[in-house]
C-alpha positions as CSV (number, residue, x, y, z in Angstrom):
1,X,120.0,96.4,-26.9
2,X,123.6,96.3,-26.0
3,X,125.2,92.9,-24.7
4,X,126.7,93.2,-21.2
5,X,130.3,92.3,-20.4
6,X,131.3,91.8,-16.8
7,X,134.7,93.3,-16.3
8,X,136.3,92.2,-13.0
9,X,139.1,94.1,-11.1
10,X,139.9,95.7,-7.8
11,X,142.4,97.7,-6.2
12,X,145.9,97.2,-7.8
13,X,144.0,96.1,-11.0
14,X,146.2,97.0,-14.0
15,X,145.1,100.5,-15.3
16,X,145.6,100.2,-18.9
17,X,144.1,96.8,-19.2
18,X,141.0,98.1,-17.4
19,X,140.5,101.2,-19.3
20,X,141.3,99.7,-22.7
21,X,138.7,96.9,-22.0
22,X,136.1,99.3,-21.0
23,X,136.5,101.7,-24.0
24,X,136.9,98.8,-26.5
25,X,133.8,97.1,-25.4
26,X,131.9,100.4,-25.6
27,X,133.3,101.2,-29.0
28,X,132.1,98.0,-30.3
29,X,128.5,98.5,-28.9
30,X,128.8,96.3,-25.8
31,X,127.9,97.4,-22.3
32,X,130.8,96.8,-20.0
33,X,130.2,96.7,-16.3
34,X,133.0,97.0,-13.8
35,X,132.7,94.7,-10.8
36,X,134.8,94.6,-7.8
37,X,134.5,93.4,-4.3
38,X,132.7,96.5,-3.4
39,X,131.2,99.6,-5.1
40,X,133.5,102.3,-4.9
41,X,136.6,104.1,-6.6
42,X,139.4,101.7,-7.3
43,X,143.1,102.5,-7.1
44,X,144.4,100.9,-10.3
45,X,148.2,100.4,-11.0
46,X,150.5,100.5,-14.1
47,X,152.6,97.4,-14.7
48,X,155.5,98.2,-17.0
49,X,158.7,96.7,-18.3
50,X,162.0,98.4,-17.7
51,X,165.4,97.4,-19.1
52,X,167.5,95.7,-16.5
53,X,164.5,94.2,-14.5
54,X,163.7,90.5,-14.5
55,X,160.0,91.3,-14.1
56,X,157.6,94.3,-14.2
57,X,157.5,97.2,-12.2
58,X,154.5,98.8,-10.6
59,X,153.5,102.5,-10.3
60,X,150.2,104.3,-9.3
61,X,147.7,104.4,-12.2
62,X,144.4,105.9,-12.9
63,X,141.4,105.5,-10.6
64,X,138.2,103.9,-11.7
65,X,134.8,103.5,-10.3
66,X,133.3,100.0,-9.8
67,X,129.7,100.0,-10.8
68,X,128.6,96.8,-9.0
69,X,129.9,94.5,-6.3
70,X,130.4,90.8,-6.7
71,X,127.3,90.4,-4.5
72,X,125.2,92.2,-7.2
73,X,126.3,90.2,-10.2
74,X,123.5,88.1,-11.9
75,X,125.4,85.9,-14.2
76,X,122.5,85.6,-16.7
77,X,122.6,89.2,-17.6
78,X,126.1,88.9,-19.2
79,X,127.6,87.6,-22.4
80,X,131.0,87.1,-21.0
81,X,133.2,87.8,-18.1
82,X,136.7,89.3,-18.4
83,X,139.3,89.1,-15.4
84,X,141.7,91.9,-15.6
85,X,145.3,91.5,-14.6
86,X,147.5,93.6,-12.3
87,X,147.9,92.6,-8.6
88,X,144.2,92.5,-7.9
89,X,144.1,88.8,-8.9
90,X,146.4,87.9,-6.2
91,X,143.7,88.6,-3.5
92,X,140.7,88.4,-5.7
93,X,141.3,84.7,-6.3
94,X,140.4,84.2,-2.6
95,X,136.9,85.6,-3.0
96,X,134.5,82.8,-2.8
97,X,131.6,84.8,-4.4
98,X,134.0,85.7,-7.4
99,X,134.9,82.1,-7.8
100,X,131.3,81.0,-8.0
101,X,130.5,83.7,-10.6
102,X,133.5,82.5,-12.7
103,X,132.4,79.0,-12.4
104,X,128.7,79.9,-13.4
105,X,129.9,81.8,-16.5
106,X,131.9,78.4,-17.5
107,X,129.2,75.9,-16.7
108,X,126.7,78.2,-18.4
109,X,128.7,78.1,-21.8
110,X,129.5,81.8,-21.7
111,X,132.8,83.3,-22.6
112,X,135.4,83.4,-19.9
113,X,138.2,85.9,-20.7
114,X,141.4,86.7,-18.7
115,X,144.5,88.8,-19.4
116,X,147.8,88.6,-17.5
117,X,147.5,87.7,-13.8
118,X,143.9,87.4,-14.3
119,X,144.5,83.7,-14.9
120,X,145.1,83.3,-11.3
121,X,141.3,83.7,-10.8
122,X,140.6,81.2,-13.4
123,X,143.1,78.8,-11.7
124,X,141.6,79.1,-8.3
125,X,138.1,78.5,-9.9
126,X,139.3,75.2,-11.2
127,X,139.4,76.1,-14.9
128,X,143.0,75.6,-15.8
129,X,142.9,71.5,-15.8
130,X,143.0,70.2,-19.1
131,X,143.1,73.7,-21.0
132,X,145.6,75.5,-23.1
133,X,146.1,78.9,-21.6
134,X,148.5,81.8,-21.6
135,X,149.2,84.5,-19.2
136,X,152.2,86.6,-18.0
137,X,155.2,84.3,-18.2
138,X,156.0,84.1,-14.5
139,X,152.5,82.5,-13.9
140,X,153.5,79.5,-16.1
141,X,154.1,77.2,-13.1
142,X,150.7,78.1,-11.5
143,X,148.8,77.0,-14.8
144,X,150.9,73.9,-15.2
145,X,150.8,72.9,-11.4
146,X,147.0,73.2,-11.9
147,X,146.9,70.8,-14.8
148,X,146.7,73.3,-17.8
149,X,149.1,73.6,-20.6
150,X,151.1,76.9,-20.9
151,X,151.1,78.3,-24.5
152,X,153.6,81.0,-25.4
153,X,151.3,82.8,-27.9
154,X,150.0,86.3,-27.1
155,X,146.4,85.1,-27.1
156,X,144.9,81.5,-26.7
157,X,141.5,80.4,-27.2
158,X,140.4,76.9,-25.9
159,X,136.8,76.2,-26.0
160,X,135.0,79.0,-24.3
161,X,138.0,80.4,-22.5
162,X,140.4,83.1,-24.1
163,X,143.5,84.2,-22.2
164,X,146.4,86.7,-23.0
165,X,149.8,87.2,-21.7
166,X,149.9,91.1,-20.9
167,X,148.4,94.5,-22.1
168,X,151.0,94.1,-24.9
169,X,148.7,91.2,-26.2
170,X,145.8,93.5,-26.7
171,X,145.7,93.3,-30.5
172,X,145.7,89.6,-30.7
173,X,143.4,89.1,-27.4
174,X,140.7,91.5,-28.5
175,X,140.8,90.4,-32.1
176,X,140.0,86.9,-30.7
177,X,137.5,88.1,-28.1
178,X,135.4,89.9,-30.8
179,X,135.7,86.9,-33.0
180,X,134.1,84.8,-30.2
181,X,131.5,87.4,-29.3
182,X,130.7,87.6,-33.1
183,X,130.1,83.9,-33.1
184,X,127.4,84.2,-30.3
185,X,125.9,87.4,-31.9
186,X,126.5,87.6,-35.5
187,X,124.0,90.5,-35.9
188,X,126.1,92.8,-33.5
189,X,129.5,91.7,-35.2
190,X,127.9,92.8,-38.4
191,X,126.8,96.1,-37.1
192,X,130.2,96.6,-35.5
193,X,132.1,95.9,-38.7
194,X,129.8,98.3,-40.6
195,X,131.0,101.2,-38.3
């Protein structure tokens, strides 16, 4: 039976991060489930880096359907939660139900994963304090103001929390993510490496 991974995003979630996560988990034999505030087609965006800009630019991206709403999430059914970046975390971090879900994953000893701006949800859930984290460089202040330590590496693991800077961190991030998931389920890791 496939192990389920909860992938959290919403309108203005980063398109490449969402699709990459979904396909990468499927490829490795996991069952990713896209969760958003409501069940519907989401308008994702592309965050890219252009010469001469001090920060990222945003363009319309692919659409993707959320499979469940936050109200339908049963934390016990999942191995891990992944918070996708983009602009979605800016408003998702105000969703009380999502913050409860993230805290339940953490207190339940499950993997909590975030990439890029996804860290904003972890910060709002109170998970930054005392942890070593990374994210998009311009969120450093939020991490440090919340009692976390900002690390400049592409991917950082601290206990059961794994964070990454941007979609450019995918190789380092997913290498760490699958190492962590392999620790929880060595039989699935062995099956995945045999493919």
